[in-house]
PDB file of N, CA, C and O in Angstrom, chain B, residues numbered from 101:
ATOM      1  N   UNK B 101      -8.853 -26.368 -30.739  1.00  0.00           N
ATOM      2  CA  UNK B 101      -7.589 -26.253 -31.005  1.00  0.00           C
ATOM      3  C   UNK B 101      -7.222 -26.416 -32.566  1.00  0.00           C
ATOM      4  O   UNK B 101      -6.378 -25.757 -33.172  1.00  0.00           O
ATOM      5  N   UNK B 102      -7.969 -27.349 -33.039  1.00  0.00           N
ATOM      6  CA  UNK B 102      -7.751 -27.757 -34.261  1.00  0.00           C
ATOM      7  C   UNK B 102      -8.029 -26.401 -35.074  1.00  0.00           C
ATOM      8  O   UNK B 102      -7.095 -25.862 -35.668  1.00  0.00           O
ATOM      9  N   UNK B 103      -9.074 -25.960 -35.092  1.00  0.00           N
ATOM     10  CA  UNK B 103      -9.608 -24.938 -36.106  1.00  0.00           C
ATOM     11  C   UNK B 103      -8.648 -23.648 -35.833  1.00  0.00           C
ATOM     12  O   UNK B 103      -8.291 -23.003 -36.818  1.00  0.00           O
ATOM     13  N   UNK B 104      -8.151 -23.186 -34.347  1.00  0.00           N
ATOM     14  CA  UNK B 104      -7.064 -22.532 -34.267  1.00  0.00           C
ATOM     15  C   UNK B 104      -6.204 -22.582 -35.363  1.00  0.00           C
ATOM     16  O   UNK B 104      -6.162 -21.737 -36.258  1.00  0.00           O
ATOM     17  N   UNK B 105      -5.329 -23.865 -35.253  1.00  0.00           N
ATOM     18  CA  UNK B 105      -4.241 -24.040 -35.819  1.00  0.00           C
ATOM     19  C   UNK B 105      -4.491 -23.975 -37.414  1.00  0.00           C
ATOM     20  O   UNK B 105      -3.590 -23.515 -38.115  1.00  0.00           O
ATOM     21  N   UNK B 106      -5.710 -24.429 -38.011  1.00  0.00           N
ATOM     22  CA  UNK B 106      -6.036 -24.152 -39.482  1.00  0.00           C
ATOM     23  C   UNK B 106      -6.048 -22.616 -39.792  1.00  0.00           C
ATOM     24  O   UNK B 106      -5.509 -22.031 -40.732  1.00  0.00           O
ATOM     25  N   UNK B 107      -6.967 -21.999 -38.535  1.00  0.00           N
ATOM     26  CA  UNK B 107      -6.919 -20.548 -38.994  1.00  0.00           C
ATOM     27  C   UNK B 107      -5.626 -19.744 -39.063  1.00  0.00           C
ATOM     28  O   UNK B 107      -5.473 -18.877 -39.924  1.00  0.00           O
ATOM     29  N   UNK B 108      -4.817 -19.995 -38.273  1.00  0.00           N
ATOM     30  CA  UNK B 108      -3.409 -19.345 -38.051  1.00  0.00           C
ATOM     31  C   UNK B 108      -2.643 -19.713 -39.282  1.00  0.00           C
ATOM     32  O   UNK B 108      -2.012 -18.845 -39.887  1.00  0.00           O
ATOM     33  N   UNK B 109      -2.676 -21.421 -39.831  1.00  0.00           N
ATOM     34  CA  UNK B 109      -2.006 -21.716 -41.075  1.00  0.00           C
ATOM     35  C   UNK B 109      -2.649 -20.997 -42.108  1.00  0.00           C
ATOM     36  O   UNK B 109      -1.825 -20.502 -42.876  1.00  0.00           O
ATOM     37  N   UNK B 110      -3.957 -20.735 -42.436  1.00  0.00           N
ATOM     38  CA  UNK B 110      -4.372 -19.906 -43.301  1.00  0.00           C
ATOM     39  C   UNK B 110      -4.089 -18.381 -43.347  1.00  0.00           C
ATOM     40  O   UNK B 110      -3.904 -17.812 -44.423  1.00  0.00           O
ATOM     41  N   UNK B 111      -4.059 -17.747 -42.185  1.00  0.00           N
ATOM     42  CA  UNK B 111      -3.689 -16.422 -41.938  1.00  0.00           C
ATOM     43  C   UNK B 111      -2.235 -16.243 -42.533  1.00  0.00           C
ATOM     44  O   UNK B 111      -1.960 -15.392 -43.379  1.00  0.00           O
ATOM     45  N   UNK B 112      -1.289 -17.192 -41.962  1.00  0.00           N
ATOM     46  CA  UNK B 112       0.162 -17.075 -42.444  1.00  0.00           C
ATOM     47  C   UNK B 112       0.218 -17.184 -43.996  1.00  0.00           C
ATOM     48  O   UNK B 112       0.791 -16.308 -44.644  1.00  0.00           O
ATOM     49  N   UNK B 113      -0.422 -18.343 -44.647  1.00  0.00           N
ATOM     50  CA  UNK B 113      -0.439 -18.367 -45.817  1.00  0.00           C
ATOM     51  C   UNK B 113      -1.032 -17.128 -46.644  1.00  0.00           C
ATOM     52  O   UNK B 113      -0.471 -16.726 -47.664  1.00  0.00           O
ATOM     53  N   UNK B 114      -2.109 -16.596 -46.177  1.00  0.00           N
ATOM     54  CA  UNK B 114      -2.666 -15.433 -46.837  1.00  0.00           C
ATOM     55  C   UNK B 114      -1.794 -14.431 -46.628  1.00  0.00           C
ATOM     56  O   UNK B 114      -1.734 -13.694 -47.612  1.00  0.00           O
ATOM     57  N   UNK B 115      -0.971 -14.051 -45.584  1.00  0.00           N
ATOM     58  CA  UNK B 115      -0.395 -12.537 -45.407  1.00  0.00           C
ATOM     59  C   UNK B 115       0.829 -12.970 -46.298  1.00  0.00           C
ATOM     60  O   UNK B 115       1.169 -12.079 -47.077  1.00  0.00           O
ATOM     61  N   UNK B 116       1.528 -14.061 -46.364  1.00  0.00           N
ATOM     62  CA  UNK B 116       2.778 -14.038 -47.489  1.00  0.00           C
ATOM     63  C   UNK B 116       2.135 -13.663 -48.763  1.00  0.00           C
ATOM     64  O   UNK B 116       2.588 -12.764 -49.472  1.00  0.00           O
ATOM     65  N   UNK B 117       0.951 -14.429 -49.094  1.00  0.00           N
ATOM     66  CA  UNK B 117       0.716 -13.664 -50.767  1.00  0.00           C
ATOM     67  C   UNK B 117       0.188 -12.128 -50.806  1.00  0.00           C
ATOM     68  O   UNK B 117       0.386 -11.403 -51.781  1.00  0.00           O
ATOM     69  N   UNK B 118      -0.467 -11.735 -49.701  1.00  0.00           N
ATOM     70  CA  UNK B 118      -0.699 -10.475 -49.789  1.00  0.00           C
ATOM     71  C   UNK B 118       0.756  -9.622 -49.759  1.00  0.00           C
ATOM     72  O   UNK B 118       1.069  -8.721 -50.537  1.00  0.00           O
ATOM     73  N   UNK B 119       1.287  -9.976 -49.019  1.00  0.00           N
ATOM     74  CA  UNK B 119       2.965  -9.250 -48.893  1.00  0.00           C
ATOM     75  C   UNK B 119       3.387  -8.910 -50.223  1.00  0.00           C
ATOM     76  O   UNK B 119       3.784  -7.790 -50.546  1.00  0.00           O
ATOM     77  N   UNK B 120       3.287  -9.980 -51.048  1.00  0.00           N
ATOM     78  CA  UNK B 120       3.520  -9.859 -52.708  1.00  0.00           C
ATOM     79  C   UNK B 120       2.738  -9.003 -53.494  1.00  0.00           C
ATOM     80  O   UNK B 120       3.202  -8.218 -54.321  1.00  0.00           O
ATOM     81  N   UNK B 121       1.326  -9.183 -53.188  1.00  0.00           N
ATOM     82  CA  UNK B 121       0.481  -8.672 -54.254  1.00  0.00           C
ATOM     83  C   UNK B 121      -0.083  -7.212 -53.813  1.00  0.00           C
ATOM     84  O   UNK B 121      -0.227  -6.265 -54.586  1.00  0.00           O
ATOM     85  N   UNK B 122      -0.346  -7.212 -52.557  1.00  0.00           N
ATOM     86  CA  UNK B 122      -0.901  -5.688 -51.997  1.00  0.00           C
ATOM     87  C   UNK B 122      -0.016  -5.638 -50.518  1.00  0.00           C
ATOM     88  O   UNK B 122      -0.594  -5.923 -49.470  1.00  0.00           O
ATOM     89  N   UNK B 123       1.209  -5.313 -50.527  1.00  0.00           N
ATOM     90  CA  UNK B 123       1.878  -5.024 -49.406  1.00  0.00           C
ATOM     91  C   UNK B 123       1.013  -4.083 -48.319  1.00  0.00           C
ATOM     92  O   UNK B 123       1.103  -4.267 -47.105  1.00  0.00           O
ATOM     93  N   UNK B 124       0.283  -3.199 -48.833  1.00  0.00           N
ATOM     94  CA  UNK B 124      -0.202  -2.345 -47.971  1.00  0.00           C
ATOM     95  C   UNK B 124      -1.382  -2.601 -47.194  1.00  0.00           C
ATOM     96  O   UNK B 124      -1.779  -1.848 -46.305  1.00  0.00           O
ATOM     97  N   UNK B 125      -1.901  -3.600 -47.515  1.00  0.00           N
ATOM     98  CA  UNK B 125      -3.063  -4.507 -47.100  1.00  0.00           C
ATOM     99  C   UNK B 125      -2.778  -4.771 -45.675  1.00  0.00           C
ATOM    100  O   UNK B 125      -1.645  -5.134 -45.359  1.00  0.00           O
ATOM    101  N   UNK B 126      -3.786  -4.606 -44.707  1.00  0.00           N
ATOM    102  CA  UNK B 126      -3.532  -5.398 -43.543  1.00  0.00           C
ATOM    103  C   UNK B 126      -4.411  -6.268 -43.335  1.00  0.00           C
ATOM    104  O   UNK B 126      -5.586  -6.011 -43.598  1.00  0.00           O
ATOM    105  N   UNK B 127      -4.017  -7.554 -42.789  1.00  0.00           N
ATOM    106  CA  UNK B 127      -4.640  -8.612 -42.580  1.00  0.00           C
ATOM    107  C   UNK B 127      -4.866  -8.727 -41.091  1.00  0.00           C
ATOM    108  O   UNK B 127      -4.145  -8.163 -40.268  1.00  0.00           O
ATOM    109  N   UNK B 128      -6.106  -9.635 -40.728  1.00  0.00           N
ATOM    110  CA  UNK B 128      -6.755  -9.659 -39.421  1.00  0.00           C
ATOM    111  C   UNK B 128      -7.238 -11.254 -39.515  1.00  0.00           C
ATOM    112  O   UNK B 128      -7.605 -11.912 -40.489  1.00  0.00           O
ATOM    113  N   UNK B 129      -7.103 -11.573 -38.256  1.00  0.00           N
ATOM    114  CA  UNK B 129      -7.816 -13.040 -37.885  1.00  0.00           C
ATOM    115  C   UNK B 129      -8.632 -12.474 -36.655  1.00  0.00           C
ATOM    116  O   UNK B 129      -8.228 -11.898 -35.645  1.00  0.00           O
ATOM    117  N   UNK B 130     -10.284 -12.919 -37.175  1.00  0.00           N
ATOM    118  CA  UNK B 130     -11.081 -12.778 -36.471  1.00  0.00           C
ATOM    119  C   UNK B 130     -11.684 -14.053 -35.585  1.00  0.00           C
ATOM    120  O   UNK B 130     -12.267 -14.997 -36.117  1.00  0.00           O
ATOM    121  N   UNK B 131     -11.476 -13.947 -34.300  1.00  0.00           N
ATOM    122  CA  UNK B 131     -11.999 -15.071 -33.641  1.00  0.00           C
ATOM    123  C   UNK B 131     -13.277 -14.886 -32.686  1.00  0.00           C
ATOM    124  O   UNK B 131     -13.481 -13.743 -32.277  1.00  0.00           O
ATOM    125  N   UNK B 132     -14.161 -15.914 -32.291  1.00  0.00           N
ATOM    126  CA  UNK B 132     -15.160 -15.566 -31.423  1.00  0.00           C
ATOM    127  C   UNK B 132     -14.773 -14.982 -29.936  1.00  0.00           C
ATOM    128  O   UNK B 132     -13.879 -15.542 -29.302  1.00  0.00           O
ATOM    129  N   UNK B 133     -15.350 -14.032 -29.480  1.00  0.00           N
ATOM    130  CA  UNK B 133     -15.157 -13.699 -27.985  1.00  0.00           C
ATOM    131  C   UNK B 133     -14.677 -15.036 -26.906  1.00  0.00           C
ATOM    132  O   UNK B 133     -13.659 -15.025 -26.214  1.00  0.00           O
ATOM    133  N   UNK B 134     -15.482 -15.923 -26.959  1.00  0.00           N
ATOM    134  CA  UNK B 134     -15.080 -16.831 -26.052  1.00  0.00           C
ATOM    135  C   UNK B 134     -13.768 -17.612 -26.353  1.00  0.00           C
ATOM    136  O   UNK B 134     -13.042 -17.988 -25.433  1.00  0.00           O
ATOM    137  N   UNK B 135     -13.561 -17.779 -27.283  1.00  0.00           N
ATOM    138  CA  UNK B 135     -12.048 -18.311 -28.143  1.00  0.00           C
ATOM    139  C   UNK B 135     -11.116 -17.372 -27.563  1.00  0.00           C
ATOM    140  O   UNK B 135     -10.352 -17.590 -26.623  1.00  0.00           O
ATOM    141  N   UNK B 136     -11.257 -16.309 -28.221  1.00  0.00           N
ATOM    142  CA  UNK B 136     -10.418 -14.709 -27.658  1.00  0.00           C
ATOM    143  C   UNK B 136     -10.142 -15.235 -26.166  1.00  0.00           C
ATOM    144  O   UNK B 136      -9.054 -15.758 -25.926  1.00  0.00           O
ATOM    145  N   UNK B 137     -11.124 -15.101 -25.148  1.00  0.00           N
ATOM    146  CA  UNK B 137     -11.032 -15.306 -23.555  1.00  0.00           C
ATOM    147  C   UNK B 137     -10.360 -16.236 -23.209  1.00  0.00           C
ATOM    148  O   UNK B 137      -9.527 -16.149 -22.308  1.00  0.00           O
ATOM    149  N   UNK B 138     -10.633 -17.421 -23.946  1.00  0.00           N
ATOM    150  CA  UNK B 138      -9.811 -18.525 -23.011  1.00  0.00           C
ATOM    151  C   UNK B 138      -8.374 -18.964 -23.944  1.00  0.00           C
ATOM    152  O   UNK B 138      -7.387 -19.355 -23.320  1.00  0.00           O
ATOM    153  N   UNK B 139      -8.333 -18.872 -25.449  1.00  0.00           N
ATOM    154  CA  UNK B 139      -7.116 -19.245 -25.761  1.00  0.00           C
ATOM    155  C   UNK B 139      -6.036 -17.927 -25.940  1.00  0.00           C
ATOM    156  O   UNK B 139      -4.841 -18.150 -26.136  1.00  0.00           O
ATOM    157  N   UNK B 140      -6.561 -16.563 -25.856  1.00  0.00           N
ATOM    158  CA  UNK B 140      -5.892 -15.703 -26.214  1.00  0.00           C
ATOM    159  C   UNK B 140      -5.452 -14.962 -24.865  1.00  0.00           C
ATOM    160  O   UNK B 140      -5.412 -13.732 -24.910  1.00  0.00           O
ATOM    161  N   UNK B 141      -5.136 -15.570 -23.737  1.00  0.00           N
ATOM    162  CA  UNK B 141      -4.569 -15.066 -22.676  1.00  0.00           C
ATOM    163  C   UNK B 141      -3.217 -14.496 -22.745  1.00  0.00           C
ATOM    164  O   UNK B 141      -2.637 -14.765 -23.796  1.00  0.00           O
ATOM    165  N   UNK B 142      -2.750 -13.986 -22.147  1.00  0.00           N
ATOM    166  CA  UNK B 142      -1.504 -13.063 -22.335  1.00  0.00           C
ATOM    167  C   UNK B 142      -0.373 -14.302 -22.409  1.00  0.00           C
ATOM    168  O   UNK B 142       0.343 -14.246 -23.409  1.00  0.00           O
ATOM    169  N   UNK B 143      -0.187 -15.114 -21.734  1.00  0.00           N
ATOM    170  CA  UNK B 143       0.844 -16.125 -22.171  1.00  0.00           C
ATOM    171  C   UNK B 143       1.007 -16.474 -23.222  1.00  0.00           C
ATOM    172  O   UNK B 143       2.075 -16.341 -23.819  1.00  0.00           O
ATOM    173  N   UNK B 144      -0.171 -17.081 -23.760  1.00  0.00           N
ATOM    174  CA  UNK B 144      -0.572 -17.917 -24.845  1.00  0.00           C
ATOM    175  C   UNK B 144      -0.450 -16.899 -25.975  1.00  0.00           C
ATOM    176  O   UNK B 144       0.365 -17.215 -26.841  1.00  0.00           O
ATOM    177  N   UNK B 145      -1.046 -15.823 -26.133  1.00  0.00           N
ATOM    178  CA  UNK B 145      -0.864 -14.844 -27.042  1.00  0.00           C
ATOM    179  C   UNK B 145       0.309 -14.478 -27.234  1.00  0.00           C
ATOM    180  O   UNK B 145       0.765 -14.612 -28.370  1.00  0.00           O
ATOM    181  N   UNK B 146       1.065 -13.958 -26.267  1.00  0.00           N
ATOM    182  CA  UNK B 146       2.564 -13.797 -26.313  1.00  0.00           C
ATOM    183  C   UNK B 146       3.433 -14.612 -27.195  1.00  0.00           C
ATOM    184  O   UNK B 146       4.226 -14.254 -28.067  1.00  0.00           O
ATOM    185  N   UNK B 147       3.029 -16.044 -26.676  1.00  0.00           N
ATOM    186  CA  UNK B 147       3.797 -17.001 -27.444  1.00  0.00           C
ATOM    187  C   UNK B 147       3.727 -17.070 -28.892  1.00  0.00           C
ATOM    188  O   UNK B 147       4.711 -17.267 -29.604  1.00  0.00           O
ATOM    189  N   UNK B 148       2.265 -16.862 -29.408  1.00  0.00           N
ATOM    190  CA  UNK B 148       1.834 -16.870 -30.700  1.00  0.00           C
ATOM    191  C   UNK B 148       2.679 -15.783 -31.494  1.00  0.00           C
ATOM    192  O   UNK B 148       3.307 -15.889 -32.548  1.00  0.00           O
ATOM    193  N   UNK B 149       2.492 -14.723 -30.660  1.00  0.00           N
ATOM    194  CA  UNK B 149       3.273 -13.058 -31.391  1.00  0.00           C
ATOM    195  C   UNK B 149       4.761 -13.314 -31.664  1.00  0.00           C
ATOM    196  O   UNK B 149       5.257 -12.932 -32.724  1.00  0.00           O
ATOM    197  N   UNK B 150       5.587 -14.041 -30.598  1.00  0.00           N
ATOM    198  CA  UNK B 150       6.765 -14.203 -30.473  1.00  0.00           C
ATOM    199  C   UNK B 150       7.256 -15.262 -31.684  1.00  0.00           C
ATOM    200  O   UNK B 150       8.323 -15.097 -32.276  1.00  0.00           O
ATOM    201  N   UNK B 151       6.664 -15.976 -31.871  1.00  0.00           N
ATOM    202  CA  UNK B 151       6.907 -17.142 -32.900  1.00  0.00           C
ATOM    203  C   UNK B 151       6.195 -16.997 -34.243  1.00  0.00           C
ATOM    204  O   UNK B 151       6.611 -17.677 -35.182  1.00  0.00           O
ATOM    205  N   UNK B 152       5.121 -16.144 -34.427  1.00  0.00           N
ATOM    206  CA  UNK B 152       4.641 -16.144 -35.665  1.00  0.00           C
ATOM    207  C   UNK B 152       5.068 -15.082 -36.555  1.00  0.00           C
ATOM    208  O   UNK B 152       5.271 -15.470 -37.705  1.00  0.00           O
ATOM    209  N   UNK B 153       5.299 -13.602 -36.296  1.00  0.00           N
ATOM    210  CA  UNK B 153       5.960 -12.570 -36.776  1.00  0.00           C
ATOM    211  C   UNK B 153       5.642 -11.387 -35.933  1.00  0.00           C
ATOM    212  O   UNK B 153       4.645 -11.152 -35.250  1.00  0.00           O
ATOM    213  N   UNK B 154       6.781 -10.661 -36.152  1.00  0.00           N
ATOM    214  CA  UNK B 154       6.815  -8.957 -35.191  1.00  0.00           C
ATOM    215  C   UNK B 154       5.708  -8.245 -35.946  1.00  0.00           C
ATOM    216  O   UNK B 154       5.311  -7.239 -35.358  1.00  0.00           O
ATOM    217  N   UNK B 155       5.121  -8.505 -37.073  1.00  0.00           N
ATOM    218  CA  UNK B 155       4.136  -7.820 -37.554  1.00  0.00           C
ATOM    219  C   UNK B 155       3.055  -8.182 -36.895  1.00  0.00           C
ATOM    220  O   UNK B 155       2.395  -7.219 -36.506  1.00  0.00           O
ATOM    221  N   UNK B 156       2.562  -9.394 -36.581  1.00  0.00           N
ATOM    222  CA  UNK B 156       1.497  -9.628 -36.152  1.00  0.00           C
ATOM    223  C   UNK B 156       1.060  -9.058 -34.808  1.00  0.00           C
ATOM    224  O   UNK B 156       1.809  -9.153 -33.836  1.00  0.00           O
ATOM    225  N   UNK B 157      -0.277  -8.398 -34.716  1.00  0.00           N
ATOM    226  CA  UNK B 157      -0.521  -7.555 -33.361  1.00  0.00           C
ATOM    227  C   UNK B 157      -2.057  -7.454 -33.562  1.00  0.00           C
ATOM    228  O   UNK B 157      -2.790  -7.621 -34.537  1.00  0.00           O
ATOM    229  N   UNK B 158      -2.290  -7.070 -32.085  1.00  0.00           N
ATOM    230  CA  UNK B 158      -3.714  -6.905 -31.972  1.00  0.00           C
ATOM    231  C   UNK B 158      -3.954  -5.349 -32.185  1.00  0.00           C
ATOM    232  O   UNK B 158      -5.095  -4.889 -32.144  1.00  0.00           O
TER     233      UNK B 158
END
C-alpha cells in the first residue's frame, strides 16, 4: 500500500507539471497485474477516480 501511495503521489505531481508544460501529453500509471487485480477492484478504483480527478481514467 505504501508503494501505491508513493506512486499516486508521483502521478499527481507529474500530471500537474505536464499540464503546464505539455498539456496534450497523456500520463499513465502502470501497475503489475497482481496489484491491479487486488487493489483496483471496482469499489476501490471508483473511490480513487472520484477523489483524484475527473481526468483520471482507465
